[in-house]
KEMAR-812782 format. One record per residue (C-alpha): z negated, y, x. Coordinates in steps of 0.02 Angstrom, whole numbers, plus 32768, in hexadecimal, padded with zeros to 4 digits. Example, Ala and Ser with C-alpha at 12.3 -4.5 7.8 and 13.67 -1.06 7.14 Angstrom:
REM residues 2
7E7A7F1F8267;7E9B7FCB82AC;
REM end
This chain:
REM residues 858
800080008000;802680B18038;7F8581178043;7F6E81D58043;7F3781CB80F7;7FDF817C8125;8037821180D4;7FC9828E8133;7FEC823A81D9;80A9823881BF;810D8286824D;8170831C820F;81EF8388826D;82218437822E;82CB8475826D;82FF852B824C;834985B082BD;82DC8636826B;822D863082BB;81DC86818225;821D85F781B0;81DD85728228;813285C5822F;812685D08173;815485198156;80DA84E281DF;8051854B818E;807A850380E2;8076844D811F;7FDB845A818C;7F7584B58108;7F9D842A808A;7F5F839D80FA;7FF283658166;7FB283428217;804D83208281;80C583B28269;813F83E282F3;81C9846382F6;825D84A68356;82D3853A8345;835A84E583AF;83B884618348;8405841883E6;835983CE8414;8347836B8372;839E82C583A4;833A82B48445;829682E683F1;82B282678367;82DE81DF83E5;82388200843B;81C3821983A5;821981BD8315;81F1823C828E;81CC820681DC;821C82A38193;8292832B81D6;829983CF8176;8344841581A9;839384BF818C;845184BA8171;8485856581B7;845B856C8272;84B685A7830E;84F185308396;84DC84968326;84D3849D8268;8478842481F6;851383B981D7;852B839D8292;8472837082A6;847F82EB821C;851D82A5826F;84BE82958314;842C823C82BB;849981B98264;8496813882F5;83D8813D82F0;83D7811B8234;841A806A824E;836D802C827F;830380978208;831280F68165;830981AD819A;82E4822E8112;833B82D58132;8307836280BD;838C83EB80C1;835D84A380AB;83E88515806F;840285BB8016;84B485897FE4;84B485197F47;856C84E97F5F;8540848C8001;84C284157FAF;8544838F7F84;858E83978032;84E18381807D;84C382E48015;856C82A0804C;853E82C28102;849E825C80FA;841582CA80B2;83998273803F;8369830E7FDB;837683CC7FE1;831084677FBB;835185177F9F;832385C17FE8;82B986217FBE;823385997FC5;81D1855E7F2E;812C851E7F78;810B84987EF5;81BE84577EFD;81BC84517FBC;811983EE7FC4;814E83777F38;81F5834C7F88;81A383338033;812282BB7FEC;81A582577F8A;8213823F8024;8180820E8091;814A818A8014;81F9813E8019;81FB814880D8;815080F580EB;8184806F8070;8217804580E1;81A3803E8177;812C7FCC8119;81BE7F5D80E7;81FC7F51819A;81527F1281D2;81677E75816E;81DF7E3C81F7;82507DA881E2;82097D7B8136;823B7E2180EE;82E77E168142;83047D7180E9;82D27DC08044;83477E528062;83D47DD68081;83A67D7B7FE1;83A37E1F7F81;844C7E4E7FCC;84937DA87F91;84507DC97EE2;849F7E767EE3;85457E2E7F1B;85427DB67E89;85277E4C7E17;85B77EAA7E6A;86417E407E1E;85FF7E587D6E;85DD7F127D8A;868C7F3B7DC8;86DD7EDF7D36;86A47F637CB8;86E780157CA3;863780587C89;85D1809C7D1A;854480287D52;84B5805B7DC4;84347FE47E10;8390803A7E3D;82FE7FEE7E9F;826D7FFA7E24;81EE80067EB1;822D80977F1B;82AA80E17E9E;833980D77F1C;83ED80A97EF1;84187FF27F18;84CB7FE57EDF;854D80357E6D;85EB7FF77E17;869E802C7E36;8698807C7D89;860C80F07DC4;867381277E5A;870C814A7DED;86A781A77D6A;864D821C7DE4;86CA82277E74;864D81F07EFB;866A81667F7A;85F680CF7F69;859E80FE800C;857D81AF7FCF;853881747F28;84C180FB7F7E;8477818B7FE2;845A81FD7F4C;83B081FB7EF7;83C181BD7E41;836282567E05;83D482CE7E64;846C82747E1A;842882917D6A;840681DD7D33;835582077CF8;82B9826A7D24;824782177DA3;81BC82007D23;823781AC7CAD;826F81337D36;81BB81077D5A;819D80E37CA1;823780727C9A;81F680127D31;814D7FF57CDC;813A7F4B7C85;80DC7F9B7BF5;816880157BCB;82097FBC7BF7;82A880077BAF;82EC7FAD7B16;83A47F857B05;83BB80017A76;8367808E7AD8;83FE80FA7B06;83E781A17B5D;846B822B7B64;847282907C06;84ED82DA7C84;851782947D30;854682FA7DC9;85FF82FD7DFC;863682F47EB1;86A6838D7EA6;861783FB7E69;867E84307DD1;85FF84107D48;85C183657D13;85F182CB7CAC;859A82B37C03;856181FD7BF1;84F4818D7B89;848881167BF0;843480727BC0;83AA802F7C33;836D7F7E7C59;82E67F3C7CCD;83107E9A7D2B;82A07E2C7D99;83037DD87E26;828F7D697E8D;82197DE67EE0;82837E7E7EB2;82747EE87E15;83147F457DED;83467FC87D6C;83F77FB87D29;844680567CDF;84EB80467C7F;853D80F27C64;85CE81107BED;863881AF7BF1;862982087B49;8697829F7B70;871982727AEB;8693825B7A67;864983057A8E;86F383597A8A;8719830779E3;86738346799D;869C83F579DC;874883EF798B;86FB83B678E7;867B844378F0;870784C1790F;876A84837879;86D084927809;86A785437844;874F859A7859;87D785CE77E1;8874856377FA;88EC85F177D0;88AB8680783B;883A862778B8;87AC869D7889;86FB8661785F;86F6862677AA;867986587725;85F785D8775E;85FA860A7816;860286C477EA;856086BA7783;850D8653780D;854186D6788E;84FC875F781E;84568703780D;844C86EC78CA;847687A478E7;83EE87DD786E;836F876E78C7;83A587B6796F;8398886E793F;82EF886078EA;8292886F798F;830888F279D8;83028973794C;83C189727943;842C898378A6;84BA891C785F;855189597800;85AF88DC7793;86618914776C;86B588BD76D8;877388D176EC;87F788A9766A;88B288CC766C;88F5894375E9;898888FE7583;8984885575DD;899A87F87539;8A3B88587513;8A84882B75BE;8A4C877675B1;8A9887627504;8B3D87B67530;8B5C876A75DD;8B0986C275C2;8A6D866A7608;8ABD863F76B0;8ADE86F676DC;8A378724768F;89E286AD770A;8A4886F87799;8A0E87A57765;8958876C776A;897287217818;89BE87C1785A;8937882B7809;88AB87C07856;88FF87CF7901;8902888D78F3;884C888D78BF;881688267955;8877889879CD;882B89367985;877588FC798A;86F389087A13;86B388727A72;860A88777A1A;86528874796A;865A87D27904;86E987BA7889;870087387801;8771870C776F;870F86F476CE;87A586BA7668;884B86F77624;886C87A67666;87B387C97683;877387E07734;86C888177773;868988637815;85DB88657864;85BB88FE78CF;851789107932;84E489C47954;84518A1F79A2;83E18A8C7934;84228B2E7981;84D68B017954;84AD8B18789B;85478AFA782D;85CA8B4D789C;85F68AAE78FA;86108A4B785A;867F8AD77817;86DF8ADB78BB;87008A1F78B4;873A8A2F7800;87B68AB37839;87F18A4178C6;881289B67847;88758A2F77DA;88D58A6C7873;890189B878A0;895D89A977FA;89C78A44780F;8A5D89EC785E;8AC3898377E2;8AB888C577E9;8B5688647810;8B6387CE779C;8C02877277D2;8C65881377D4;8C128860773B;8BA288F67759;8AFB88FD76FE;8A8689937704;89CE897676DD;892C89D576CC;887A899676C1;87DF89C3765D;873C89AE76BC;868889A57680;85F589BA76F6;8540898076E0;84B7899D7762;84258932779C;839589557781;83BC89F1771A;84138997768A;83D888E27698;838888687712;83D887C176E2;848D878C7703;84BF87687650;84858810760D;84D48870769E;858088237680;856C883D75C3;854488F675DA;85D5890C7655;864688BE75D1;8605893B754F;862889CB75C7;86D8898775E4;86F9898E7528;86C08A447529;87398A6A75B8;87C88A197557;879D8A7974B9;879D8B1C751E;88568B057544;88668A7675C3;88838A88767F;87D28AC4769A;871E8A8C76B5;86788AA6765F;85C38A83768A;85568A27760E;84C98AA77620;84ED8B5075D2;84968BAB7662;85108B5F76DD;85A28B9B7675;85578C4A7682;85638C3A7740;86188C057732;863A8C9F76C8;85DF8D09774B;86588CC877CE;86EA8CFD775F;869A8DA97751;868C8DB07810;87458D897822;87738E1577A8;87038E917806;87518E6078AD;88018E83786C;87D28F3A7858;87708F4978FB;88028F78796C;88518FF578F5;87A5903E78D3;877F9058798E;86E58FE9797F;87018F897A23;86C18FC87ACA;86B68F847B7B;861A8F737BE6;86288F4B7C9F;85C08ED57D09;85C28EFB7DC5;85F68E7E7E4B;85A18E8A7EF5;85F78E667F9B;857B8DF97FFE;85C48E2E80A6;85AE8EE9808C;85308EF77FFF;85A78F6C7FA3;85E88F637EF1;86978F197F03;86CC8F167E4D;86958EF87D9A;86B98E827D0B;86EA8ECF7C64;86858E857BD5;86B38EA37B1F;86338EEB7AA5;86478F0C79EA;85EB8F9E799D;85F48F6078EA;85CA8FDF7863;85248FB87813;84F98F327896;84F58F8E793D;85308F4179E1;85718E8E79CC;85808E1E7A67;861C8DB57A8C;85CC8D0B7A69;85BE8D3C79B1;86738D6E7993;86E88D3C7A22;86F08C8379EC;87288CBD793F;87AF8D2A798F;87E98C9779F7;87FC8C2A795D;885A8CA578F0;88CA8CED797A;88818D9D797A;88548D867A31;890B8DAB7A60;89058E5A7A18;88558E787A59;888A8E3D7B07;89168EBD7B09;889A8F467ADA;88218F0F7B65;88A98F1B7BEB;88DA8FC97BB2;882590047BA7;87FC8FBE7C55;888F901C7CA2;885B90BC7C46;87AA90A97C8C;87EA90907D3E;884B91357D30;87B2918D7CE7;8741914F7D75;87C191867DF7;87B992377DB2;86FA92327DBC;86FB91F87E72;86CC91447E4C;875C90F57EAB;879290497EE4;87388FEF7E56;879F8F567E26;878B8F227D6F;87998E6A7D40;87CC8E417C8D;87C38D977C3A;88678D507BFA;886F8CD37B6B;88E78C407B6A;89308C827AC7;89648D227B21;89DB8CB97B8A;8A1F8C567AF7;8A268CD77A6C;8A208D807AC2;8A818DE17B46;8A008DE67BD1;8A768E257C58;8ABB8EAC7BE6;8A0C8EE67BB3;89D58EF57C69;8A718F527CA4;8A658FCA7C10;89AC8FF07C2F;89C5900C7CEB;8A5790837CCD;8A0090DE7C3F;896291057CA3;89B291107D51;893F90897D9A;895E90257E39;897A8F6C7E0E;88FF8F367E97;886F8F807E31;888B8F027DA4;88538E4E7DAC;88728DC57D2C;87EE8D3E7D0E;88328C9F7CBF;87DC8BFD7C92;88238B587CCE;88528B297C1A;88B28BCD7C08;89148BA57CA6;89478AFA7C67;89728B297BB3;8A2A8B4C7BD9;8A3F8B1D7C8E;8AEF8B547CBC;8AE98BF77C59;8A3D8C217CA2;8A7A8C057D55;8B0E8C777D36;8AA58D047CEB;8A1E8CFC7D72;8A9B8CFC7E01;8AED8D967DB6;8A448DEE7DA4;8A118DB97E54;8AB18E077E99;8A818EA57E3E;89D98EAA7E9A;89648E657E14;88D98DF37E55;88BB8D4B7DFF;88108CF67DEF;87DC8C507DA1;87438C667D30;86BF8BDE7D14;87088B737DA0;86C88AC17DA0;86B48AAE7CE3;876A8A8E7CB2;87F78A2E7D05;87BC8A567DB7;885F8A0D7DFC;88968A367EAD;894A8A247E72;89468AC07E08;88ED8B227E91;89898B067EFA;8A038B317E6E;89B48BD37E2F;89AA8C767E95;88EB8C7D7E93;88848CFB7EF8;87D38CD17EC4;87678C467E7B;86D18C707E10;86448BF07E17;86038BCF7D67;85508C017D3F;85298B4A7D18;852E8B257DD4;84D58BC57E08;84408BC27D92;83E48B387DF2;843D8B487E98;839B8B5F7EFB;83448AC57EB1;83CC8A4A7E7B;842789F27F0C;84BA89C37E9C;84D78A767E61;84C68AB57F13;85408A337F54;85C18A5F7ECE;85B28B1A7EEE;85BE8B077FAB;86528A907F9A;86AD8B117F2F;868B8B987FB2;86C98B2C8041;87638AF27FE2;87908BA27FAA;87818BE98059;87EC8B5E80A0;88718B908020;885F8C488052;880A8C797FAF;876F8CE27F90;86D98CA17F2F;86688CFA7EB4;85CC8CAE7E66;859A8CE77DB8;84EF8CDF7D68;848C8D0C7E07;83E08D3E7DCB;836F8D357E65;83688D6B7F1A;83598CB47F4E;83FC8C867EF8;84528D197F4C;840C8CEB7FF7;84448C367FE9;84F48C6A7FB4;84FF8CE98041;84C68C6580BE;85588BF88089;85D58C878091;85F38CA87FD9;86568D4B7FCF;86138D9E7F31;858D8D887EAD;85778DC57DFB;84DE8DBA7D8B;843C8E0A7D54;83FB8E0F7E08;84818E917E28;84888EE27D7C;84A48EC07CC4;85468EF97C74;85458FB97C67;85A390397BFF;862A90977C61;85C091327C8A;852B90CD7CC8;859D905B7D2E;85EC90F17D85;854191337DB6;850E90857DF1;85A690787E64;858D91257EAF;84D491027ED0;84FF905B7F22;858290A87F94;851091367FCA;849A90B9801B;84C3907F80CC;84EE8FC780DA;84658F678135;84998EB88165;840E8E398154;83B68E0C81F6;83EC8D65823E;83518CF68245;83A48C528279;834B8C528323;82A08C7F82DB;822F8BE682E1;82018BD78229;819B8B5481CF;817A8B418115;80D48AFC80D6;80D18ABD8021;80298A8E7FD2;7FDC8AB17F29;7F318ACC7F7B;7F268B837FB1;7E978B5C8029;7F068ADD8083;7F928B5E808A;7F1E8BE080D6;7EDA8B658157;7F878B2B818E;7FC78BDE8194;7F398C0D820B;7F558B708273;800F8B858292;800F8C4382A8;7FBD8C218350;80628BD7838C;80C48C748359;81268C1B82D0;815E8C798236;80F68C1B81B5;81308C1F8100;80BB8BDA807B;80E28B9B7FCB;80688B5F7F47;80F08B067EE2;81938AAC7F08;81F08B317EA4;81AA8BB87F16;81D98B4B7FAB;828E8B407F73;82948BFD7F61;82538C188012;82D08B998058;835C8BFE8009;83198CA18050;82F28C6B8102;83368BF58187;82AE8B708194;82AA8AEA821A;820A8A8881F2;81BC8A628148;81098A248132;80EA89E98080;805A899F801C;808188F97FC5;8020890B7F22;804F89A77EC1;806289C87E07;811289C77DBA;816689847E58;812189157EE3;813B893D7F9A;81B388AA7FAD;821D88E77F1A;821C89977F62;824E89608011;82D488EA7FCB;832889807F7A;830E89E88017;8361895E807C;83FE896E8011;84028A2D8013;83C18A4F80C4;83E289AF8126;83C18A0181D0;830A8A2581AA;827E89BC81F6;8214897F8163;815D894A8171;80E6890580EC;802E893380F9;7FCC88CF8079;7F1E8899804C;7F6787FE7FFC;7F9987738075;7FD386E88000;805886718043;80C986967FAF;80C787507FD7;80F48733808E;817B86B5805F;81C6872B7FDF;81CB87BB805A;8221875980E3;829986F98073;82D9879D802E;82F187DE80DF;82A0888080A9;821A8891812F;820C889E81EC;8151887A81F7;80C3884A8182;8015889081A9;7F728880814A;7EEC88FA8114;7E76892F815A;7EDE895481F3;7EB3896E82AA;7EE58A2182D5;7F1D89FE8387;7F7B89608359;7FD489B482C7;80038A4C8332;804A89D983B8;80B189788339;80F58A1582E8;81228A548395;818089B083B2;81D889C6830A;82188A71833E;824D8A2983E5;82AC899F8389;83048A21831E;833B8A8E83B0;837189F78418;83DF89BF8387;84278A668351;840B8ADC83E2;83EC8B9783D0;84638BFC8363;84E78C5783C9;85308CF28375;85CE8CDF83DA;85F18C388386;85EB8C8082D7;868A8C85826F;86EA8D27828D;86D58D6881DB;86188D4681E4;86088DA98286;86678E378236;85EE8E3781A4;
REM end
C-alpha cells in the first residue's frame, strides 16, 4: 500500500528558466509536506540529473531557451523504458496541451497557477508513479502476471477492432489506459500510442470520482447505465459527442473497466433540425409564433434586473389581401419573403423579429430607460422606409405600406400575451388613422409623437426666421499653446424655449433632409464670421464645420463653399471640413471627386470621430485627408484605461506616418492634455481649453491667448522621479520623507486614480505601490500601468504576504520586486536605488539631440 509518508518522500524536480517561478513552486511544495524537492533553471541538465537521481516527478515548463520542454521529453524517452516517468507540463498556451500529451507528458497545468489544482495533479501523478514502483518490486512474479494480462488484452483486441464503436480498456486500480480499439483511433484522430498515454479523465471519458465509483464492487455500472459526454479530438477542433456504456471485468488478478463509446453526432444534428422546424416559419425563415413568444418571455426576464424597457412592434401590410387575391397565393408568398428579407436588413443586431401568421409580423426592441419612445418610433420609421421601393414579383411591380402598433414594457403590460395584444390594438388605430403610419398603445406616448411632429414644423421655419446661430469651441495647438482654430457648433434659439442644443434637433434634421439646407447656411455664416473677425484684428482663426453625408448626396457642397468664399472674400485655407467616416463612405466616388476639388481649392479636410466608424486604412489612402480627430470615447478614460490609451496612441502614430495631423476632442483635464502632448498629439479640444463660446467672447478669448508668451513645458525626462501609491496617508508621509533624502522627485497618490493622473503629468521611472487598496488593488493598478507605461520599474509594498498574492503579481508580469511591511529603511532605499539604476541602464539618459526634429522645434 502507498502511504502518505511515501508521497512526502517522493523525489521531485522543478524545471523552469524563470527563477521566480522555480522559487514559488519549491515554496509551495515544501510548505505542503514534500521533503525532496530539487530544481534547475537550465533544461539541458535534466537528462543527466534524472539519470543520477531517478526522480519520481518532473514539473516541466514548455517555453525555455536553449532546450524547450518538448526537447527535454524527447531526451527522457530512453530512460522511460525501464520506469514509468510522470512528466507534469506547465504552459500558458492552451493550444500546446495536446502536443504535450503526444510528446509524452502525463498531465498538464496552466499558467497562472491554481494552487489547489497544482497540488491535486502532483499527488495523483505521484500515486501512479509509486504504484509502478511497488509493482516493479514484485520481480519475476509480477512480470509473469503482466505477460498474462497482455495476453488477455490481446484476446480482447480482435473483438474490439471488429466493431465500429470506440472501446477503451481502463485499469480499475490506477485508472490508466490499458488498450483502445481501432474504432477509438478513427473516431478521435489519435494514434493508438498517443491514446494510451492520455489520462482517461483528460480525454473526457468520465470524472475521476465517477471512475472510482465504477471500479467499486458495491456500485458497479449496470449495462443500461449510459452516460452522454464529449471526447477530446486530436486536431483540437472541438470534441465528439458520444454515449458511453461501462462494464467492470475481473481477469485473473486484474480488474478492468470497459467503456464502449458510440458517436451520436447525427442524432444530435437530427434533433437540432427538428427543433428548428418546430420553431421557425417555413416560408420566411423567421421565428414562428411559438418561438417569438418564448423570446419575448426570456427578454422580459432578462430586463427585469436591468431596469430596461421593451418595445413590441406589431407590423401588418396594408392592402396585402388585395394583392394576394389578384396575383395569387404563390406571388403573395413571394411578397412575404421579400418583405421579411427587407425587415431583417433594416433592423439592428439586438432586435428580434418573428412572423405571427399571415401578413402579421412582430418585433422585440430592447431600449434603455433614457431612450424613452424615440428609438421605437425611429425603428418604426426604418420599417416604413424599407417598404418605399416597389417589390418585383416576377416582373410585376407592387408598392406596399405598413401599419405599425407599439406597446411598451413595463408601461403598458408586463406579460407577453398582453403586450402583443396591446400592440395589435395600436396597429388597428394606426390603420384607422390612414395607413402607412404608427401609433403607441398609451395615449401619453402618442402625445410625444405629436410633439416630435411639432418640432419638425418649428425647425422648418428656423432658417427663414434667423433662429439659428453658431457658437465656436477653441482648438489648442499643443506645440505652441496657442489657439489654432475653432469648431463651429450649431445652436437654435427657439422662440418660447430659449437656446436649444444640437442633440435635441439635429437628428430630426438628418432624418427629414433639412440638414442639407442648414449645412449650406452654416458654411455661409462661418465664412461671414471669418471676415468679421479679420476686420476686428482676430486673424488666422481657421473654422471647422461639420458636413453631413446628405450634403454630399442631396446638396451642392462644392458650390455652397465656393459661393460663400467669394461672397465674403475669405481665404480657402481658413475653412476646414469635418466629416464622419460614414459620410465619407455614403457615395464613395462622388465624395472623392468633391473632396479632391475642394482640396485643390485650399480647403482642409478632417475626419471626425475617427475610430468609431469604418476605420479602414484603404479610405485613408483614397481621400485627401489632412487631419484625424480622435473620438471622445477614446479620450475620456485615456489616463486610466490601457485599451483607450493604446487606441489613441495608435491613431496618433498612424496619422503621423501618413503625414496627417491629429486632434483629440473631449479633453477635460490637465492630465489628459499632458499625456496627449507626451505622445505628440498636435491639437486638443474640450472643456479643459474652453466651452463653446458666442462669436464676441471667442474673439476676446483668442486675443487674450495670443497676448501671452508661449512657454514650452520643462522637459523632466532626466529627473529621477518616483511615484508612491498608498491609501494610508501616514505611509505616504513616511515614504516621502525617506526617499527625499536621496534627492528623488517623490510624487504621492492616495488612490490609483490620482496615481494615473500623476503618471500622465510627469515622467516617472519607479513606482512603489501598496497591494491592498479600496476600489483597485495594487496588482490591478500595476497591471494597467504595465500596459500604458511599460518602461517603468514597478514595486509592490504590502503588509499581506500570501502565496496567491505573490503568484498573481509575478504571473501577470506587473512587478519588479515584492517587499513587505513594515519595511527596513536602509534595505528599501538600497533596492529603490537599484531600481533606478536598472531603469537608466536599460533606457539611458534622455538626449535632446536625439529627439524628433519637430519635437525639438516645439
